[in-house]
C-alpha positions in Angstrom: -0.2 0.2 0.0 3.1 2.3 0.8 4.0 1.5 -2.9 0.7 2.4 -4.4 0.5 5.6 -2.3 4.0 7.0 -3.2 4.8 5.2 -6.8 6.3 8.1 -8.3 9.0 8.2 -5.6 9.7 4.5 -5.5 9.8 4.5 -9.7 12.4 7.1 -8.9 14.4 5.4 -6.7 14.1 2.3 -8.3 15.1 4.4 -11.7 18.0 6.0 -9.6 19.7 2.7 -8.2 19.2 1.2 -11.8 21.2 4.2 -13.5 24.1 3.7 -10.6 24.4 -0.1 -10.4 24.3 -0.8 -14.0 28.1 -0.1 -15.1 28.8 -1.7 -11.7 26.8 -4.8 -12.2 28.1 -4.9 -16.0 31.8 -4.7 -14.7 31.3 -7.1 -11.5 29.5 -9.6 -14.1 32.6 -10.0 -16.2 33.6 -13.5 -16.3 37.2 -13.5 -15.0 40.3 -16.4 -14.6 41.5 -17.2 -10.6 44.7 -18.3 -9.3 45.8 -18.3 -5.3 48.0 -19.7 -3.1 47.8 -20.8 0.4 50.3 -20.2 3.5 49.3 -21.1 7.2 50.1 -18.5 10.2 51.0 -20.8 13.1 50.1 -18.8 16.8 53.3 -20.5 17.9 56.9 -19.6 16.4 58.3 -22.7 15.4 61.9 -22.6 17.1 64.5 -25.0 16.6 65.5 -26.1 20.4 62.9 -25.1 22.7 59.9 -22.6 22.9 59.7 -19.0 23.7 56.7 -17.3 25.6 58.3 -14.0 23.8 57.5 -15.4 20.4 54.0 -17.0 21.2 50.7 -15.1 20.4 48.8 -15.4 23.5 45.4 -14.0 22.8 42.7 -14.5 19.8 43.3 -10.5 19.2 47.1 -10.8 19.1 47.2 -13.4 16.6 44.2 -11.6 14.8 46.5 -8.4 14.4 49.5 -10.1 13.4 47.5 -12.3 10.4 46.2 -8.5 9.5 49.7 -7.8 9.2 51.0 -10.2 7.5 48.2 -9.5 4.7 49.1 -6.1 4.5 52.7 -7.2 4.2 51.7 -9.3 1.0 51.2 -6.1 -1.4 54.0 -4.5 -0.3 55.9 -2.6 -3.2 59.1 -4.2 -2.5 57.6 -7.9 -2.0 55.8 -7.5 -5.7 58.8 -5.6 -7.0 61.2 -8.4 -6.0 58.3 -11.3 -7.4 58.4 -9.5 -10.8 62.2 -9.7 -10.6 61.9 -13.5 -9.9 59.4 -13.9 -12.9 62.2 -11.7 -15.0 65.0 -14.2 -14.0 62.8 -16.6 -15.5 62.0 -14.9 -18.3 58.4 -14.5 -17.6 57.0 -11.1 -18.6 53.5 -10.4 -17.8 53.5 -6.6 -17.1 51.3 -5.0 -19.9 53.3 -3.1 -22.7 51.1 0.2 -21.9 52.3 0.2 -18.2 55.2 0.9 -16.5 56.8 -1.0 -14.0 55.8 1.0 -11.1 52.3 1.5 -12.3 52.1 -2.2 -12.9 53.3 -3.1 -9.2 50.5 -0.5 -7.9 48.1 -2.1 -10.3 48.8 -5.5 -8.4 48.3 -3.8 -5.1 45.0 -2.8 -5.7 44.0 -6.0 -7.5 45.8 -8.9 -5.4 43.4 -10.0 -2.5 44.8 -11.6 0.9 42.1 -13.3 2.7 41.8 -16.0 5.7 40.4 -18.9 5.4 37.4 -19.2 8.0 38.5 -21.4 11.0 41.5 -22.3 9.7 45.3 -20.4 10.4 45.1 -20.8 7.1 45.3 -17.7 4.4 44.9 -16.6 0.6 46.9 -15.1 -1.4 44.9 -14.6 -5.1 44.4 -12.5 -7.9 40.9 -12.3 -10.4 42.3 -11.4 -13.7 40.9 -11.5 -17.5 44.4 -12.5 -18.2 44.7 -16.5 -17.9 48.4 -17.1 -19.2 51.5 -17.1 -16.4 48.9 -15.5 -13.3 49.8 -18.5 -11.5 53.6 -18.1 -12.0 52.9 -14.3 -10.4 51.0 -15.8 -7.4 54.0 -18.0 -6.7 56.4 -15.6 -7.0 55.1 -13.2 -4.9 54.2 -16.0 -2.2 57.9 -16.9 -2.3 59.0 -13.3 -2.1 56.6 -12.9 1.0 57.8 -15.7 2.4 61.3 -14.9 2.1 60.9 -11.5 3.5 59.0 -12.8 6.0 61.5 -15.0 7.3 64.3 -12.3 7.5 62.2 -10.0 9.3 60.9 -12.3 11.7 64.2 -12.2 13.6 64.9 -8.8 12.0 68.3 -8.0 11.4 69.2 -10.8 13.2 73.3 -11.1 12.1 74.0 -7.1 13.3 72.1 -7.9 16.2 74.2 -10.9 16.8 77.2 -9.2 16.4 76.2 -6.2 18.4 75.0 -8.5 21.5 78.7 -9.9 21.4 80.0 -6.6 21.6 77.8 -6.0 24.6 78.7 -9.1 26.4 82.6 -8.6 26.4 82.1 -5.0 27.6 80.1 -6.5 30.4 82.4 -9.0 31.3 85.5 -6.5 31.6 83.2 -4.0 33.7 82.3 -7.1 36.1 86.0 -8.0 36.6 87.3 -4.3 37.3 84.6 -4.1 39.7 85.3 -7.3 41.6 88.8 -6.1 41.8 87.8 -3.0 43.6 85.1 -4.5 46.1 88.5 -7.1 47.0 90.4 -4.1 48.0 87.7 -2.4 50.4 87.1 -5.7 51.6 90.9 -6.1 52.9 90.7 -2.5 54.3 87.4 -3.6 56.2 88.1 -7.0 57.2 84.7 -7.8 56.0 84.8 -10.9 53.1 80.9 -11.0 52.4 78.7 -8.2 50.9 75.0 -9.0 50.5 71.7 -7.1 50.5 71.5 -8.2 54.4 74.9 -7.4 55.6 75.9 -4.4 57.6 78.4 -2.1 58.4 80.1 -3.8 61.3 81.7 -0.3 62.1 77.8 0.9 63.0 77.4 -2.2 64.9 80.6 -1.2 67.1 79.9 2.5 67.6 76.0 1.7 68.6 76.9 -0.7 71.3 79.7 1.8 72.5 77.1 4.7 72.5 74.7 2.3 74.2 77.3 1.5 77.1 78.4 5.2 77.5 74.6 5.7 78.1 74.2 3.2 80.4 77.2 3.9 82.5 76.1 7.6 82.6 73.2 6.3 84.1 74.6 4.0 86.7 77.0 6.8 87.6 74.3 9.2 88.2 72.8 6.3 90.4 75.8 5.8 92.6 76.3 9.2 93.4 72.9 9.7 94.5 72.9 6.3 96.7 76.5 7.8 97.7 75.3 11.3 98.6 72.1 9.7 100.4 73.8 7.1 102.6 76.4 9.9 103.8 73.5 12.4 104.5 71.0 9.8 106.2 73.6 7.1 107.6 71.4 4.1 106.2 71.6 2.1 103.0 69.4 3.1 100.0 65.8 1.5 99.9 66.8 -0.8 97.1 69.4 -2.3 99.2 68.3 -5.7 100.9 69.1 -5.2 104.2 69.7 -1.7 106.3 72.3 -1.2 108.9 70.4 -2.4 112.0 69.3 -5.6 109.9 73.1 -6.4 109.3 73.9 -5.9 112.9 71.0 -7.9 113.9 72.0 -10.8 111.3 75.5 -11.0 112.2 76.4 -13.9 113.9 78.8 -12.8 116.3 76.9 -9.9 117.4 73.8 -12.2 117.8 75.8 -14.7 120.2 77.0 -11.6 122.1 73.5 -10.6 122.7 72.2 -14.0 123.0 74.7 -14.5 126.1 73.9 -10.8 127.8 70.3 -11.6 127.7 70.7 -14.9 129.3 73.1 -13.3 131.7 70.7 -10.9 132.5 67.8 -13.1 133.1 69.9 -15.3 135.8 71.0 -11.7 137.7 67.2 -10.3 137.6 66.3 -14.0 138.7 68.8 -13.6 141.6 67.7 -10.2 142.2 64.4 -10.8 143.0 65.1 -12.8 146.2 67.5 -10.7 147.2 67.2 -7.3 149.4 68.4 -4.0 148.2 71.2 -3.8 151.1 72.4 -7.5 150.5 76.0 -7.2 149.8 75.6 -9.7 146.3 72.8 -7.5 145.5 74.9 -4.3 145.0 77.5 -6.9 142.6 75.0 -8.4 140.7 73.7 -5.0 140.0 76.6 -3.3 138.8 77.5 -6.4 136.4 74.3 -6.1 134.9 75.1 -3.0 134.2 78.7 -3.7 132.9 77.2 -6.2 130.5 74.8 -4.1 129.3 77.1 -1.4 128.4 79.5 -3.8 127.0 76.7 -4.8 124.5 75.9 -1.3 123.7 79.5 -0.4 123.2 80.5 -3.5 121.0 77.0 -2.7 119.1 77.8 1.2 118.4 81.4 -0.2 117.3 79.7 -2.6 114.6 77.3 0.4 113.7 80.4 2.7 112.9 82.8 -0.3 111.3 79.6 -1.0 108.7 78.9 2.5 108.2 82.8 3.1 106.9 82.9 -0.1 105.2 79.6 1.0 102.9 81.0 4.6 102.7 84.4 3.3 101.4 82.3 0.7 98.7 79.9 3.6 97.7 82.7 5.7 97.0 84.7 3.2 95.3 81.7 2.4 92.8 81.4 6.4 92.1 85.4 6.8 91.2 84.7 3.5 89.1 81.6 5.0 87.1 83.9 7.6 86.4 86.4 5.8 85.0 84.5 4.0 83.0 82.9 6.7 81.5 86.0 8.4 81.1 87.2 5.3 78.9 83.5 5.0 77.3 83.7 8.6 76.0 87.5 8.4 74.4 86.1 5.1 72.7 83.5 6.8 70.9 85.0 9.6 70.2 87.6 7.6 68.3 84.8 5.0 66.6 82.5 8.7 65.3 86.1 9.8 64.0 86.6 6.6 62.0 82.8 5.8 61.1 82.7 8.1 58.3 85.8 6.8 56.4 84.6 3.4 57.2 80.7 3.8 56.1 81.9 5.8 52.6 84.3 2.4 51.9 81.5 -0.1 53.0 78.7 2.0 51.1 81.0 2.3 48.3 81.3 -1.9 48.7 78.1 -2.4 48.7 77.5 -0.4 45.4 79.9 -2.3 43.9 78.0 -5.3 44.8 74.9 -4.3 43.4 76.6 -3.2 40.0 78.3 -6.7 39.9 74.7 -7.9 40.3 73.3 -5.8 37.9 75.9 -6.6 35.2 76.0 -10.2 36.0 72.1 -10.1 35.0 72.4 -8.1 32.0 75.2 -10.5 31.1 72.6 -13.5 31.4 70.1 -11.8 29.1 72.7 -10.9 26.7 73.9 -14.5 26.5 70.8 -15.8 26.2 69.8 -13.2 23.4 72.6 -14.3 21.8 72.3 -17.8 22.0 68.7 -17.5 20.4 69.7 -15.2 18.0 72.3 -17.9 17.0 70.3 -20.8 17.0 66.7 -19.3 16.1 67.4 -17.1 13.0 67.2 -20.0 10.6 64.0 -21.7 12.3 60.9 -22.3 10.3 59.0 -19.4 12.4 55.3 -18.4 12.3 54.5 -18.5 8.5 54.5 -21.5 6.0 53.7 -22.2 2.7 50.8 -24.7 2.4 49.7 -24.9 -1.2 51.2 -23.4 -4.4 49.0 -21.4 -7.1 48.1 -23.9 -9.8 47.4 -22.6 -13.4 44.2 -21.0 -14.3 41.6 -23.4 -16.2 37.8 -22.1 -16.3 36.9 -18.5 -16.2 34.9 -17.9 -13.0 32.3 -15.4 -12.1 28.4 -14.6 -11.5 27.8 -13.5 -14.7 26.2 -10.3 -16.1 22.4 -12.2 -15.7 23.0 -13.0 -12.1 24.5 -9.4 -11.2 21.6 -7.6 -13.5 18.9 -9.6 -11.8 20.6 -8.5 -8.0 20.7 -5.0 -8.8 17.0 -5.3 -10.0 16.2 -7.1 -6.9 18.1 -4.1 -5.0 16.8 -1.4 -6.9 13.2 -3.0 -6.2 13.9 -3.5 -2.3 15.2 0.0 -2.1 11.9 1.4 -3.5 9.9 -0.6 -1.7 12.1 0.4 1.5 11.7 4.1 0.6 8.1 4.2 0.3 7.5 2.3 3.6 10.1 4.7 5.5 8.1 7.7 4.3 4.6 6.1 5.6 6.6 5.5 8.9 7.5 9.1 8.9 4.7 10.5 8.3 2.8 11.2 11.4 -0.5 11.8 10.1 -3.7 9.9 11.5 -4.5 7.2 8.5 -6.7 4.8 10.3 -10.1 4.6 12.7 -8.0 2.7 14.9 -5.3 5.1 15.3 -7.3 7.6 16.4 -9.2 5.5 18.6 -6.0 4.8 20.2 -4.7 8.2 20.4 -8.3 9.6 21.7 -8.6 6.5 24.3 -12.0 6.2 23.3 -14.0 4.0 20.5 -15.3 6.1 17.4 -18.9 6.7 17.5 -18.9 7.1 13.8 -16.8 7.3 10.3 -16.6 8.2 7.2 -14.9 6.9 4.4 -13.3 9.5 1.6 -15.4 9.6 -1.1 -14.0 10.0 -4.8 -16.6 8.0 -7.0 -20.4 5.9 -6.7 -19.2 2.9 -5.1 -17.6 5.0 -2.0 -20.6 7.5 -2.5 -22.9 4.6 -1.7 -21.0 3.4 0.9 -20.7 6.6 2.8 -24.6 7.1 2.7 -24.5 3.9 4.6 -22.3 5.0 6.8 -24.2 8.3 7.6 -27.2 5.9 8.4 -25.1 4.2 10.9 -23.9 7.4 12.5 -28.0 8.7 12.6 -28.6 5.5 14.5 -25.8 6.0 17.1 -27.1 9.4 17.5 -31.0 8.0 17.9 -29.5 5.7 20.6 -28.1 8.2 22.1 -31.1 10.1 22.4 -33.1 7.3 23.9 -30.6 6.6 26.4 -30.0 10.5 27.7 -32.5 12.5 26.2 -29.9 14.6 24.8 -31.5 16.6 21.7 -28.5 18.5 20.9 -25.2 17.9 19.6 -22.4 19.3 18.4 -19.6 19.1 16.3 -15.9 20.3 16.2 -13.1 19.4 14.4 -9.2 19.0 15.4 -7.9 21.6 12.9 -9.8 23.8 10.3 -11.5 21.9 7.6 -14.7 21.6 5.8 -15.8 18.4 6.5 -17.5 19.2 9.5 -20.6 20.7 7.9 -21.0 17.9 5.4 -20.7 15.2 8.3 -24.1 17.3 10.0 -25.6 17.7 6.5 -25.4 13.8 5.8 -26.3 13.2 9.6 -29.4 15.1 9.1 -30.7 13.4 5.6 -30.1 10.3 7.3 -32.4 11.8 10.4 -35.3 13.2 8.0 -35.2 10.0 6.1 -35.8 8.2 9.7 -38.5 10.1 10.2 -37.0 12.7 12.8 -36.8 16.3 12.8 -34.0 17.9 12.6 -32.1 21.6 13.1 -28.9 22.5 12.3 -27.2 25.4 13.6 -23.7 26.8 12.4 -21.9 28.4 15.0 -18.8 28.5 13.4 -17.8 31.9 13.0 -15.1 31.5 10.4 -17.4 29.5 8.1 -19.2 30.5 5.4 -21.2 27.6 3.3 -24.7 29.0 4.6 -24.2 32.5 5.4 -23.1 32.7 1.4 -26.9 31.6 1.1 -28.9 33.6 3.2 -27.7 36.7 4.4 -30.9 37.6 6.8 -30.5 37.7 10.4 -28.9 34.7 12.3 -27.5 33.2 15.4 -25.1 36.0 16.0 -28.3 38.5 16.0 -30.1 36.2 18.4 -27.2 36.5 20.6 -26.9 39.9 20.5 -30.6 40.0 20.9 -31.9 42.0 17.9 -33.4 39.0 16.8 -36.1 36.4 18.4 -35.1 32.5 18.5 -38.0 32.0 15.7 -37.2 34.7 13.3 -33.4 33.3 12.7 -35.0 29.6 11.7 -34.9 29.1 7.6 -35.8 26.3 5.8 -33.5 24.5 3.7 -35.8 23.1 0.9 -33.0 20.6 -0.8 -32.3 18.7 1.9 -35.5 19.3 3.8 -34.2 20.8 7.2 -34.3 23.9 9.3 -31.1 25.3 9.4 -29.8 28.4 11.2 -26.6 30.1 10.0 -24.0 32.3 12.0 -25.6 35.6 10.9 -23.9 38.6 9.6 -22.0 39.2 13.4 -19.8 36.3 12.9 -16.8 38.3 12.8 -17.1 39.5 15.8 -17.2 36.3 17.7 -19.8 34.6 19.8 -21.5 37.0 22.0 -23.9 36.8 25.2 -23.0 32.8 25.5 -25.9 32.5 27.9 -28.3 33.5 25.5 -27.3 30.0 23.6 -28.0 27.8 26.1 -31.6 29.5 26.6 -32.3 28.9 22.6 -30.7 25.3 22.8 -33.1 24.2 25.2 -36.3 26.1 23.3 -35.2 24.1 20.1 -34.6 20.9 21.5 -38.4 21.3 22.2 -39.3 21.9 18.6 -37.0 19.4 17.3 -35.8 16.1 17.5 -32.3 16.5 16.8 -30.4 19.8 17.1 -26.9 19.5 15.3 -24.3 22.4 15.9 -21.5 23.2 13.7 -18.7 24.6 16.4 -15.5 26.1 15.1 -12.1 24.2 15.2 -11.2 23.4 18.6 -7.4 24.4 18.5 -7.9 27.2 16.6 -10.6 29.2 18.2 -11.7 30.3 21.6 -14.9 30.3 20.7 -15.2 26.6 20.2 -13.7 26.5 24.2 -16.3 28.3 25.5 -19.4 26.8 23.2 -18.5 23.5 24.2 -18.1 24.3 28.2 -21.9 25.8 27.8 -23.2 22.7 25.7 -21.8 20.0 27.8 -21.0 17.9 24.7 -19.2 17.5 21.6 -18.2 15.1 18.9 -14.4 15.5 18.1 -14.1 15.5 14.3 -10.6 14.0 13.4 -10.0 14.1 9.4 -7.7 11.0 8.4 -4.8 11.8 6.4 -4.7 15.2 7.7 -4.6 15.6 11.4 -1.1 14.7 12.9 -0.7 12.7 16.1 0.3 16.0 17.8 -2.7 17.8 16.8 -4.7 14.8 18.0 -3.0 14.8 21.3 -3.3 18.4 21.9 -6.9 18.1 21.3 -7.4 15.3 23.6 -5.7 17.7 26.4 -7.7 20.3 25.7 -10.8 18.6 25.9 -9.6 16.9 29.2 -9.1 20.6 30.2 -12.5 21.6 29.4 -14.1 18.5 31.0 -17.3 18.4 29.1 -20.2 16.0 30.1 -19.9 13.9 26.8 -17.2 13.8 24.5 -17.4 11.6 21.3 -14.9 10.8 18.5 -15.5 10.8 14.4 -13.1 10.2 12.2 -13.8 11.6 8.7 -12.3 11.2 5.3 -10.8 7.6 6.0 -9.1 6.2 2.6 -9.8 2.8 1.4 -6.1 2.0 1.2 -5.2 3.5 3.9 -8.0 1.6 6.0 -6.3 -1.5 5.6 -7.4 -4.5 3.6 -10.6 -5.3 5.1 -11.8 -1.9 3.8 -12.4 -2.8 0.2 -14.0 -6.2 1.0 -16.4 -4.7 3.5 -17.0 -1.7 0.9 -18.2 -4.4 -1.7 -19.9 -6.8 0.8 -22.1 -4.2 2.0 -23.2 -2.6 -1.7 -23.6 -6.2 -3.0 -24.8 -7.9 0.0 -22.7 -10.4 -1.0 -19.7 -12.3 0.4 -16.2 -10.9 -1.2 -15.3 -13.8 -2.4 -18.4 -14.9 -4.0 -18.5 -11.2 -5.8 -14.5 -11.5 -6.9 -14.6 -14.1 -9.3 -11.0 -13.4 -10.6 -8.3 -12.3 -8.6 -7.7 -8.2 -8.5 -4.3 -8.1 -10.3 -5.9 -10.0 -13.1 -8.8 -8.0 -13.4 -6.6 -4.7 -13.5 -4.5 -6.2 -16.0 -7.3 -6.7 -18.3 -8.4 -3.2 -17.5 -5.2 -1.7 -18.7 -5.1 -4.1 -21.8 -8.7 -3.3 -22.8 -7.6 0.6 -22.6 -4.4 -0.5 -24.4 -6.3 -1.7 -27.3 -9.0 1.4 -27.2 -5.8 4.1 -27.8 -4.1 2.2 -30.3 -6.5 -0.2 -32.3 -5.1 -2.5 -34.7 -5.3 -1.7 -38.2 
């Protein structure tokens, strides 16, 4: 249907594609001779001795990139030039006489093809040529030149690189020997035989130990001085000592023995004195003895205390002197070590740097030796690429042929022409069918009318008008509403025609009808009658009965807009009063309103009347305009809203439209009526017209 609607555009597209594609189809349809060779690209470098991950293509993307690189290398200028030189040495000359060497090589670069064989590691090198002779030799020469060049370049410059690697190896050996000699000299000075990563400078450890010992001795000296001063002042040992002077005296064995003897003798004397009188001669002697032994014990204890104090006093003094002497000695040692530490640290760090340098040289030497071994043994390896099948002589021409290419061009042009028409219809935002209008408005259509352009469509339109009239009658019976207003979504003259056709159908069914033209922009009825109309009634200059006119042609009463239509609708409440009067006189009052989207009077009239049929003209109203009308009606919010789709094209309405019209007019099924296919009838009609225009002589 899109093709029928846009047949001119389809024809232009078809003709344009045929004109542009004809030379290409002619060229591609020419028969040609084909010759090709096959080589294999291995994902792993095929070495002579062992495998190496460095020359493995570890992923599919790397392999595809390498194959693409090789495919591009086949048509390199130098490779083709070497191939032509090989042919020249074999006295094979296939270069056209009118081309220079460079022009022929550039032509071969454009005509040679290099294609991978799917699901394999193989690649084809070939050429399609109108020339049959020696093209297999050309392909084999290019393949051989490519394989030789690839083998040389798989380890590019192997000879020069091997000599360079050997020079680097000799240089590294001499540098390692010089570094080891310098490190031995430093080891003799430092007295160290090992320089590893975990080896520390021994002089750092000695200096650290001396500093720690000096710090510790300083603390001990301060403690000794404090203990000596406290002992001399307090006459007692410090608290951190295990025993005091009194405890030492009491725990002394000699003093303990003497004390026990004194206590024993004292008890004996006291027992004896208990039985003697104070004037007894023995009493005085015993008393004197008791005093004497007690005094001797005290004198002995005092002498012991003095001796112990002097002894500890000497010990504390000696400890202080010892700490002082040790501190002086340690200070000299630390000072000496500090003066030597800088030189020893410099020598040790130099030795460590030499060790690191030697290890770096040895690692480089290992890498260089491995590389030299690889270059020496693997430069003549098979590598990634090898020949699988050489090119064979071409025997039969190949190609799709001109017939197939032109058939493909014809199908392509037809497909593009059809696609262009379908694309135009898809981009067209106009409403074409009743279903589209119902989906956009969200309500079923109360009625619809076909596009009338001939007698069958006119007869079918009469049936559609009767169906819509029946809908109004049912609505009138259900709601007792006699006034129905109509407004189009955009400017159109089809609304008044719908009202007139509906009025005729209602009159045929025996109902009285009044048509009111409230469209201030309409001139259909106003041009017939210039007497006072609706606008005069609303302004108060005419009565409701004076403005009613009889249309004898349609046998209906009408009220045209009047002579004040340019001023718009005035006194709109007066319209409501008039409609009530007219509804009492007529069964149906059909009102033609202005365009909803273009006139503010339409909004006022719909709000006053409380009902409207929105008329959407197919093949004219855009989807956006229908959505705007829907939102505007939702804003006005009348009591009743109906949908009427007008001027529906028969082709756009779908395949069922033609069948429906035929069955309605003939009262027969479509299959019974259509005794021949539609296309055959069209062909017979075309042939008849052609015979009439060009009769035989």
